[in-house]
SELUMDO-375537 format. One line per 10 residues: for each residue x, y, z of C-alpha. Coordinates in steps of 0.1 Angstrom, whole numbers, always signed. Each point is the difference from the previous one (the first is absolute). Layout:
N
X/Y/Z; ...
***
This chain:
85
-716/-373/-1402; -26/+26/+11; -23/+11/-26; -3/+32/-4; -37/+16/+10; -23/+10/-29; -22/+26/+1; -33/-4/-21; -10/+31/-18; -35/+7/+10
+13/-6/+42; +6/+39/+12; +6/+8/+35; -27/+24/+17; +11/+23/+26; -25/+15/+20; +6/+35/+12; -14/+18/+30; -28/+29/-9; +19/+34/+6
-14/+16/+30; -3/+33/+2; +18/+21/+24; -20/+10/+30; -20/+35/-2; +4/+23/+20; -30/+12/+21; -4/+34/+13; -29/+7/+26; -12/+33/-4
-18/+12/+33; -28/+31/-11; +11/+33/+20; -25/+7/+31; -24/+19/+1; +0/+37/+5; -22/+8/+38; -29/+16/+1; -13/+21/+26; -31/-20/+9
-20/+33/+15; +7/+28/-23; -2/+40/+19; -34/+11/-1; +2/+37/-14; -29/+14/+18; -10/+34/-16; -3/+27/+20; -37/+13/+4; -10/+28/-23
-15/+29/+21; -31/+18/-16; -16/+30/+9; -37/+0/+13; -14/+27/-26; -30/-9/-18; -2/+4/-39; -13/+35/-10; -5/+11/-36; +19/+25/-9
-23/+34/+5; -23/-21/+27; -34/-10/-4; -14/+24/-26; +31/-1/-24; -10/-37/+2; -37/+3/-6; +6/+26/-31; +26/-28/-19; -26/-24/+8
-29/+26/-16; +32/+5/-26; +11/-34/-12; -28/-27/+8; -28/-4/-29; -32/-18/+16; -12/-19/-31; -29/+13/-17; -19/-31/+2; -5/+4/+36
-11/+38/-4; -26/-12/-18; -12/-28/+18; +5/+16/+32; +22/-23/+17
***
């Protein structure tokens, strides 16, 4: 006669489950755009020369009017006049 299998109440069957793995992540490689081309030697702008007339400066009315204007508008200090400076 075959004896039936007796299970003890404190025994349990342990099942080892492998850990779940995440699906592989997709890697996207981004390359930056090429830098803009720079002209190494910018054009040199040469201004046109200014043509000045070769005329000496004059007071309107000549030297006589200049002397009249100086006597009318320049005040000599009174102290200098007194000490004859």
